[in-house]
Kinemage of the C-alpha trace (Angstrom):
@kinemage 1
@onewidth
@group {chain A} dominant
@subgroup {mainchain}
@vectorlist {calphas} color= white
{ca met a 1} P -30.265 21.178 3.606
{ca lys a 2} L -28.841 18.136 1.820
{ca arg a 3} L -25.964 16.219 3.324
{ca glu a 4} L -22.669 16.842 1.537
{ca ile a 5} L -20.595 13.926 0.257
{ca asn a 6} L -16.887 14.734 -0.093
{ca ile a 7} L -15.177 13.049 -3.052
{ca gly a 8} L -11.528 12.083 -3.321
{ca leu a 9} L -10.525 11.376 -6.927
{ca ile a 10} L -7.330 9.406 -7.559
{ca gly a 11} L -6.232 10.181 -11.131
{ca ser a 12} L -6.411 13.467 -12.988
{ca arg a 13} L -6.076 12.701 -16.674
{ca phe a 14} L -8.572 11.299 -19.231
{ca met a 15} L -10.878 9.357 -16.904
{ca gly a 16} L -10.265 11.810 -14.090
{ca lys a 17} L -11.613 14.579 -16.301
{ca ala a 18} L -14.611 12.480 -17.374
{ca his a 19} L -15.483 11.758 -13.741
{ca ser a 20} L -14.883 15.366 -12.682
{ca asn a 21} L -17.293 16.560 -15.349
{ca ala a 22} L -19.919 14.061 -14.177
{ca tyr a 23} L -19.601 15.144 -10.540
{ca arg a 24} L -20.139 18.748 -11.559
{ca arg a 25} L -23.165 18.063 -13.744
{ca val a 26} L -25.029 15.314 -11.913
{ca gly a 27} L -26.557 17.625 -9.309
{ca glu a 28} L -27.447 20.205 -11.932
{ca phe a 29} L -29.598 17.830 -13.988
{ca phe a 30} L -30.690 15.168 -11.478
{ca glu a 31} L -32.528 15.752 -8.212
{ca leu a 32} L -30.265 14.023 -5.688
{ca pro a 33} L -30.825 13.359 -1.975
{ca val a 34} L -27.194 14.367 -1.251
{ca thr a 35} L -24.742 16.948 -2.599
{ca pro a 36} L -21.453 15.672 -4.077
{ca val a 37} L -18.495 17.923 -3.271
{ca leu a 38} L -15.265 17.955 -5.299
{ca his a 39} L -13.013 17.849 -2.252
{ca thr a 40} L -9.579 16.522 -3.337
{ca ile a 41} L -8.058 15.379 -6.618
{ca cys a 42} L -4.838 13.375 -6.702
{ca gly a 43} L -2.258 12.921 -9.477
{ca arg a 44} L 1.453 12.339 -10.039
{ca asn a 45} L 2.121 15.176 -12.476
{ca glu a 46} L 1.645 18.433 -10.583
{ca gln a 47} L 1.230 20.527 -13.723
{ca asp a 48} L -1.518 18.266 -15.137
{ca leu a 49} L -3.058 17.962 -11.699
{ca lys a 50} L -3.358 21.712 -11.198
{ca lys a 51} L -4.827 22.205 -14.656
{ca thr a 52} L -7.548 19.629 -14.045
{ca ala a 53} L -8.210 20.871 -10.519
{ca asp a 54} L -8.602 24.460 -11.704
{ca ser a 55} L -10.730 23.526 -14.714
{ca phe a 56} L -13.268 21.499 -12.746
{ca gly a 57} L -13.218 23.309 -9.426
{ca trp a 58} L -11.607 20.811 -7.073
{ca lys a 59} L -11.027 22.386 -3.653
{ca asn a 60} L -7.761 20.592 -2.857
{ca met a 61} L -4.918 18.779 -4.619
{ca ser a 62} L -2.553 16.019 -3.524
{ca thr a 63} L 0.209 13.917 -5.069
{ca ser a 64} L -0.264 11.155 -2.469
{ca trp a 65} L -3.171 8.755 -2.865
{ca gln a 66} L -2.498 7.488 0.661
{ca his a 67} L -3.083 11.003 1.988
{ca val a 68} L -6.415 11.225 0.172
{ca val a 69} L -7.574 7.806 1.382
{ca glu a 70} L -6.654 8.628 4.986
{ca asp a 71} L -8.376 12.033 5.004
{ca pro a 72} L -11.271 11.741 7.498
{ca asp a 73} L -13.258 14.424 5.671
{ca ile a 74} L -13.446 12.344 2.475
{ca glu a 75} L -16.304 9.839 2.209
{ca val a 76} L -15.928 8.499 -1.356
{ca ile a 77} L -12.724 7.363 -3.063
{ca asp a 78} L -12.880 7.282 -6.868
{ca ile a 79} L -10.091 5.274 -8.545
{ca cys a 80} L -9.058 6.430 -12.042
{ca thr a 81} L -5.437 5.272 -11.925
{ca pro a 82} L -3.474 2.862 -14.125
{ca asn a 83} L -4.708 -0.659 -13.439
{ca tyr a 84} L -1.855 -1.786 -11.176
{ca leu a 85} L -2.982 0.700 -8.525
{ca his a 86} L -6.638 -0.347 -8.447
{ca met a 87} L -6.131 -3.101 -5.880
{ca pro a 88} L -3.920 -1.297 -3.328
{ca val a 89} L -5.995 1.889 -3.429
{ca ala a 90} L -9.301 0.000 -3.172
{ca ile a 91} L -8.157 -2.188 -0.286
{ca ala a 92} L -6.747 0.808 1.605
{ca ala a 93} L -9.983 2.716 0.998
{ca ala a 94} L -12.087 -0.236 2.201
{ca asn a 95} L -9.964 -0.557 5.335
{ca ala a 96} L -10.554 3.157 5.940
{ca gly a 97} L -14.314 2.650 5.651
{ca lys a 98} L -14.710 4.664 2.443
{ca lys a 99} L -17.298 4.192 -0.250
{ca ile a 100} L -15.434 3.238 -3.426
{ca ile a 101} L -15.838 3.839 -7.147
{ca cys a 102} L -13.416 2.065 -9.499
{ca glu a 103} L -12.815 2.397 -13.229
{ca lys a 104} L -12.795 -0.721 -15.366
{ca pro a 105} L -11.193 -3.180 -15.548
{ca ile a 106} L -11.396 -3.872 -11.843
{ca ala a 107} L -7.771 -5.040 -11.717
{ca arg a 108} L -4.954 -6.665 -13.690
{ca asn a 109} L -6.219 -10.179 -12.986
{ca ala a 110} L -8.883 -12.116 -11.116
{ca gln a 111} L -6.733 -12.721 -8.043
{ca glu a 112} L -6.371 -8.991 -7.476
{ca ala a 113} L -10.089 -8.570 -8.132
{ca gln a 114} L -10.971 -11.257 -5.580
{ca asp a 115} L -8.844 -9.490 -2.974
{ca met a 116} L -10.761 -6.287 -3.680
{ca val a 117} L -14.137 -8.015 -3.419
{ca tyr a 118} L -13.103 -9.592 -0.127
{ca ala a 119} L -11.927 -6.241 1.257
{ca val a 120} L -15.169 -4.393 0.510
{ca ala a 121} L -17.221 -7.326 1.810
{ca val a 122} L -15.371 -7.436 5.129
{ca ala a 123} L -15.526 -3.654 5.485
{ca asp a 124} L -19.169 -3.625 4.352
{ca val a 125} L -18.671 -0.497 2.234
{ca val a 126} L -20.597 0.676 -0.815
{ca asn a 127} L -18.673 -0.096 -3.991
{ca met a 128} L -19.333 0.599 -7.667
{ca met a 129} L -17.640 -0.410 -10.896
{ca ile a 130} L -17.606 2.112 -13.720
{ca phe a 131} L -19.219 0.274 -16.603
{ca asn a 132} L -20.645 3.458 -18.070
{ca tyr a 133} L -21.866 1.947 -21.333
{ca arg a 134} L -24.659 0.277 -19.361
{ca tyr a 135} L -25.909 3.824 -18.807
{ca val a 136} L -26.397 4.752 -22.449
{ca pro a 137} L -30.201 4.985 -22.855
{ca ala a 138} L -30.017 3.048 -26.127
{ca ile a 139} L -28.397 0.142 -24.276
{ca arg a 140} L -31.207 0.255 -21.710
{ca leu a 141} L -33.726 0.091 -24.550
{ca ile a 142} L -31.955 -2.969 -25.952
{ca lys a 143} L -32.050 -4.630 -22.545
{ca ser a 144} L -35.766 -3.998 -22.211
{ca leu a 145} L -36.399 -5.427 -25.694
{ca ile a 146} L -34.485 -8.577 -24.731
{ca asp a 147} L -36.004 -8.908 -21.249
{ca glu a 148} L -39.524 -8.445 -22.615
{ca gly a 149} L -38.935 -11.228 -25.153
{ca lys a 150} L -39.342 -8.904 -28.134
{ca ile a 151} L -36.535 -10.546 -30.127
{ca gly a 152} L -37.138 -14.037 -28.734
{ca ala a 153} L -34.499 -16.568 -27.739
{ca ile a 154} L -31.011 -15.165 -28.302
{ca phe a 155} L -28.909 -17.013 -30.860
{ca his a 156} L -25.951 -14.706 -31.421
{ca phe a 157} L -24.209 -11.819 -29.665
{ca asn a 158} L -21.579 -10.299 -31.934
{ca ala a 159} L -19.411 -7.325 -30.988
{ca val a 160} L -16.553 -5.402 -32.557
{ca tyr a 161} L -14.709 -2.621 -30.776
{ca tyr a 162} L -12.415 -0.697 -33.112
{ca gln a 163} L -10.026 2.175 -32.394
{ca asp a 164} L -7.053 3.422 -34.421
{ca trp a 165} L -4.951 5.452 -31.992
{ca leu a 166} L -2.062 2.966 -32.194
{ca val a 167} L -1.953 2.386 -35.945
{ca asp a 168} L 1.013 4.758 -36.180
{ca pro a 169} L 4.140 2.798 -35.135
{ca his a 170} L 5.650 6.087 -33.959
{ca ser a 171} L 2.903 6.561 -31.392
{ca pro a 172} L 4.833 6.699 -28.095
{ca phe a 173} L 5.059 4.040 -25.422
{ca val a 174} L 2.606 4.625 -22.542
{ca trp a 175} L 1.605 2.681 -19.449
{ca arg a 176} L -1.010 0.743 -21.406
{ca his a 177} L 1.860 -0.927 -23.303
{ca asn a 178} L 3.390 -2.267 -20.098
{ca ile a 179} L 1.755 -5.463 -18.848
{ca glu a 180} L 3.059 -4.867 -15.328
{ca glu a 181} L 1.040 -1.666 -15.101
{ca ser a 182} L -1.971 -2.562 -17.217
{ca gly a 183} L -2.390 -6.352 -17.055
{ca ser a 184} L -3.291 -6.427 -20.749
{ca gly a 185} L -3.657 -4.113 -23.732
{ca ala a 186} L -6.687 -3.699 -25.966
{ca his a 187} L -8.128 -6.772 -24.282
{ca gly a 188} L -8.562 -5.444 -20.753
{ca asp a 189} L -9.170 -1.879 -21.850
{ca met a 190} L -11.787 -2.500 -24.540
{ca asn a 191} L -13.074 -6.020 -23.941
{ca ala a 192} L -13.873 -5.135 -20.327
{ca his a 193} L -16.655 -2.943 -21.722
{ca val a 194} L -17.832 -5.542 -24.217
{ca val a 195} L -17.774 -8.464 -21.794
{ca asp a 196} L -19.736 -6.447 -19.251
{ca leu a 197} L -22.318 -5.488 -21.875
{ca ala a 198} L -22.646 -9.133 -22.903
{ca arg a 199} L -23.212 -10.162 -19.278
{ca phe a 200} L -25.649 -7.280 -18.758
{ca leu a 201} L -27.686 -7.989 -21.894
{ca ile a 202} L -27.350 -11.732 -22.516
{ca gly a 203} L -26.137 -13.482 -19.370
{ca glu a 204} L -23.148 -15.370 -18.028
{ca phe a 205} L -20.401 -16.899 -20.149
{ca glu a 206} L -19.871 -20.662 -20.192
{ca ser a 207} L -16.586 -20.927 -22.115
{ca val a 208} L -14.329 -18.889 -24.404
{ca cys a 209} L -11.702 -19.373 -27.097
{ca gly a 210} L -9.336 -16.445 -27.634
{ca leu a 211} L -6.507 -15.135 -29.782
{ca gln a 212} L -4.277 -12.166 -28.978
{ca lys a 213} L -1.540 -10.508 -31.013
{ca thr a 214} L 0.934 -7.646 -30.685
{ca phe a 215} L 1.586 -6.284 -34.181
{ca ile a 216} L 3.872 -3.405 -33.219
{ca thr a 217} L 6.349 -4.867 -30.738
{ca his a 218} L 8.447 -1.736 -30.038
{ca arg a 219} L 7.472 1.887 -29.553
{ca pro a 220} L 9.503 5.059 -29.035
{ca gln a 221} L 9.979 6.383 -25.516
{ca pro a 222} L 9.827 10.162 -25.111
{ca gly a 223} L 13.269 11.483 -24.201
{ca lys a 224} L 15.071 8.196 -24.848
{ca lys a 225} L 16.983 6.857 -27.847
{ca glu a 226} L 16.037 3.209 -27.457
{ca pro a 227} L 12.448 2.074 -28.095
{ca ala a 228} L 10.544 0.217 -25.401
{ca val a 229} L 9.285 -3.344 -25.763
{ca val a 230} L 5.493 -3.563 -25.919
{ca ser a 231} L 4.345 -6.355 -23.607
{ca thr a 232} L 0.579 -6.018 -24.122
{ca asp a 233} L -1.729 -6.996 -26.983
{ca asp a 234} L -2.775 -4.691 -29.809
{ca thr a 235} L -5.671 -6.951 -30.774
{ca cys a 236} L -7.814 -9.632 -29.153
{ca cys a 237} L -10.417 -11.806 -30.870
{ca phe a 238} L -12.501 -14.462 -29.147
{ca gln a 239} L -15.510 -16.704 -29.482
{ca ala a 240} L -17.840 -17.544 -26.638
{ca lys a 241} L -20.566 -19.889 -25.507
{ca phe a 242} L -23.150 -18.478 -23.100
{ca arg a 243} L -24.918 -20.506 -20.434
{ca asn a 244} L -28.270 -19.829 -22.098
{ca gly a 245} L -27.050 -21.487 -25.320
{ca ala a 246} L -26.251 -18.333 -27.294
{ca leu a 247} L -22.975 -17.985 -29.197
{ca gly a 248} L -20.732 -14.934 -29.268
{ca ser a 249} L -18.090 -13.481 -31.574
{ca phe a 250} L -15.845 -10.601 -30.488
{ca val a 251} L -13.010 -8.454 -31.889
{ca ala a 252} L -11.209 -5.626 -30.100
{ca thr a 253} L -8.328 -3.759 -31.711
{ca arg a 254} L -6.497 -0.452 -31.544
{ca leu a 255} L -5.260 -0.875 -35.111
{ca ala a 256} L -8.498 -0.323 -37.067
{ca ala a 257} L -7.527 2.587 -39.310
{ca gly a 258} L -10.308 5.143 -39.558
{ca arg a 259} L -12.262 3.899 -36.547
{ca lys a 260} L -12.120 6.139 -33.478
{ca asn a 261} L -14.400 4.573 -30.872
{ca phe a 262} L -16.470 2.174 -32.928
{ca leu a 263} L -18.258 -0.296 -30.665
{ca arg a 264} L -20.931 -2.177 -32.588
{ca leu a 265} L -23.239 -4.816 -31.117
{ca glu a 266} L -25.386 -7.204 -33.146
{ca ile a 267} L -27.870 -9.383 -31.283
{ca phe a 268} L -29.864 -11.941 -33.255
{ca gly a 269} L -32.881 -13.759 -31.817
{ca ser a 270} L -35.673 -16.095 -32.871
{ca lys a 271} L -38.135 -13.220 -33.358
{ca gly a 272} L -35.887 -10.384 -34.457
{ca ser a 273} L -32.610 -8.528 -34.179
{ca val a 274} L -31.154 -5.392 -32.646
{ca asn a 275} L -27.992 -3.448 -33.536
{ca phe a 276} L -26.134 -0.628 -31.804
{ca asn a 277} L -23.104 1.531 -32.629
{ca leu a 278} L -21.488 3.629 -29.898
{ca glu a 279} L -20.504 6.284 -32.443
{ca arg a 280} L -24.254 6.781 -32.967
{ca leu a 281} L -25.186 6.246 -29.341
{ca asn a 282} L -28.652 7.769 -29.538
{ca glu a 283} L -29.862 5.183 -32.059
{ca val a 284} L -30.935 1.541 -32.101
{ca glu a 285} L -31.602 -0.558 -35.206
{ca phe a 286} L -34.520 -2.904 -34.545
{ca phe a 287} L -35.942 -5.700 -36.725
{ca leu a 288} L -38.958 -7.970 -36.183
{ca his a 289} L -39.888 -10.909 -38.394
{ca ser a 290} L -43.113 -10.427 -40.350
{ca asn a 291} L -44.586 -11.096 -43.765
{ca asp a 292} L -45.147 -7.403 -44.407
{ca lys a 293} L -43.746 -6.332 -47.775
{ca glu a 294} L -42.232 -3.288 -46.063
{ca asn a 295} L -40.481 -5.385 -43.448
{ca gly a 296} L -36.917 -4.363 -42.572
{ca phe a 297} L -34.749 -2.751 -39.938
{ca arg a 298} L -36.116 0.450 -38.454
{ca asn a 299} L -34.061 3.096 -36.734
{ca ile a 300} L -35.178 4.217 -33.264
{ca leu a 301} L -33.947 7.586 -32.055
{ca val a 302} L -33.614 7.036 -28.291
{ca thr a 303} L -34.345 10.581 -27.100
{ca glu a 304} L -37.964 10.324 -25.969
{ca gln a 305} L -38.907 11.077 -22.358
{ca val a 306} L -39.970 7.441 -21.841
{ca his a 307} L -36.368 6.258 -22.134
{ca pro a 308} L -34.270 5.988 -18.928
{ca tyr a 309} L -32.465 9.184 -17.842
{ca ile a 310} L -33.550 11.157 -20.943
{ca ser a 311} L -36.220 13.186 -19.117
{ca asn a 312} L -33.420 14.913 -17.175
{ca trp a 313} L -31.904 16.351 -20.355
{ca trp a 314} L -33.321 17.967 -23.485
{ca pro a 315} L -36.489 17.822 -25.619
{ca pro a 316} L -36.871 14.793 -27.932
{ca gly a 317} L -34.414 14.765 -30.808
{ca his a 318} L -31.796 16.796 -28.926
{ca val a 319} L -29.184 14.078 -28.584
{ca ile a 320} L -26.918 13.367 -25.638
{ca gly a 321} L -23.252 12.343 -25.741
{ca trp a 322} L -20.660 9.921 -24.386
{ca glu a 323} L -20.040 11.929 -21.215
{ca his a 324} L -23.681 11.715 -20.161
{ca ala a 325} L -23.360 8.001 -19.366
{ca phe a 326} L -21.069 8.866 -16.435
{ca val a 327} L -23.606 11.401 -15.160
{ca his a 328} L -26.322 8.736 -15.290
{ca gln a 329} L -24.214 6.223 -13.384
{ca phe a 330} L -23.235 8.729 -10.724
{ca ser a 331} L -26.892 9.702 -10.281
{ca asp a 332} L -27.664 6.096 -9.365
{ca phe a 333} L -24.692 5.996 -7.001
{ca phe a 334} L -25.665 9.136 -5.088
{ca asn a 335} L -29.321 8.137 -5.004
{ca ser a 336} L -28.285 4.842 -3.439
{ca ile a 337} L -26.123 6.323 -0.710
{ca gly a 338} L -28.837 8.903 -0.078
{ca gly a 339} L -31.322 6.142 0.731
{ca arg a 340} L -33.192 5.905 -2.560
{ca asp a 341} L -33.578 2.705 -4.560
{ca ala a 342} L -30.826 2.339 -7.139
{ca asn a 343} L -28.954 -0.472 -8.793
{ca phe a 344} L -25.452 -0.278 -10.238
{ca pro a 345} L -22.594 -2.629 -11.141
{ca asp a 346} L -20.382 -3.391 -8.171
{ca phe a 347} L -17.062 -5.133 -7.531
{ca asn a 348} L -18.738 -8.529 -8.013
{ca asp a 349} L -19.561 -7.474 -11.565
{ca gly a 350} L -15.975 -6.338 -12.012
{ca leu a 351} L -14.713 -9.697 -10.762
{ca asn a 352} L -17.044 -11.725 -12.965
{ca cys a 353} L -15.934 -9.641 -15.943
{ca gln a 354} L -12.303 -10.248 -14.973
{ca phe a 355} L -12.876 -14.006 -14.820
{ca val a 356} L -13.935 -13.867 -18.464
{ca leu a 357} L -10.984 -11.667 -19.450
{ca asp a 358} L -8.538 -14.009 -17.700
{ca ala a 359} L -10.105 -17.056 -19.343
{ca ile a 360} L -9.675 -15.456 -22.764
{ca gln a 361} L -6.004 -14.776 -22.056
{ca lys a 362} L -5.540 -18.346 -20.858
{ca ser a 363} L -7.232 -19.660 -23.978
{ca ser a 364} L -4.958 -17.557 -26.181
{ca asp a 365} L -1.895 -18.891 -24.358
{ca thr a 366} L -2.970 -22.551 -24.540
{ca asn a 367} L -4.821 -22.569 -27.884
{ca lys a 368} L -7.753 -24.269 -26.146
{ca trp a 369} L -11.326 -23.483 -25.188
{ca thr a 370} L -11.438 -22.393 -21.548
{ca ala a 371} L -14.405 -22.871 -19.225
{ca leu a 372} L -15.589 -20.211 -16.784
{ca gln a 373} L -16.088 -20.755 -13.078
{ca asn a 374} L -19.651 -21.580 -12.212
{ca lys a 375} L -20.060 -18.613 -9.855
{ca thr a 376} L -21.567 -15.170 -10.136
{ca ser a 377} L -21.371 -13.829 -6.568
{ca phe a 378} L -18.413 -13.654 -4.189
{ca val a 379} L -19.777 -11.977 -1.045
């Protein structure tokens, strides 16, 4: 009989539901050496908490994250809270000897992230950052094309991440609009994904030059007459130089009318190019230089059994969705703690991503290019 791994999930809303779904499905589609158990889910709103707990089959509920962290029956703490709670929950969990999963961004700033990295290093506990877009099979195909030299030396990495859920000025004030709770707006929320993908696919950043703007400075507060001041960015644009000589151009905004979750990557090399759009996450556009009269971009449907993780799902052509990336990442996590070889982003990756995010904010504040620290490991 497989050993059971009790999970304590801190956060019961959007990401809490995404993680709950992944916990339920990972053992159904992947052969794991251990059995994840939905032991306790934690949230502040008891009504929302109960609804999520009942929907996904959590055994217990709690409104105290401290209680969940201190529970001796719980082995893994999964942090899906607003960003200001990432550090205290992670450090408490490390001190309690728990394995830790944390949603991106790792924290509100690099200092908090460094404290988290130090805590898990001293406690010597397994830790994983949720950078789920690494686990889209199309992204893995792109990485293999780059690593195998198929598109040659990389010249450009361009990325746009567009959403429109804040175009309406009457959209209410939420915690993501408060810099004390979030650390940043579209920048930390969306660029955390893009920066991690750039590091994963291209390599480390050398320097950045950023620009941030808040277009809608006040938003209504539910139940209150006076609007709240928005202290986070709506939009962040930046340019980058990579250590390998490549250049990067990035835009992240929540004010792109008509775009829902439009993350597009364009990578141009000396031999060819590759494009990806998250809203068509089963496809990759691939181009190789040639003198053939029929030369041009070709579309690859990434649903064949040879692609990572796909063999656990459906026959070729039967596409997978956004939620499957979490299942893939959790399969690697449970394989690792069950003794099998697995590799996943950890708190060091979260910290290195946060260094880039902080440098972009500093650049925006000073109107200057900002260099990155010449480090990639902090344990």
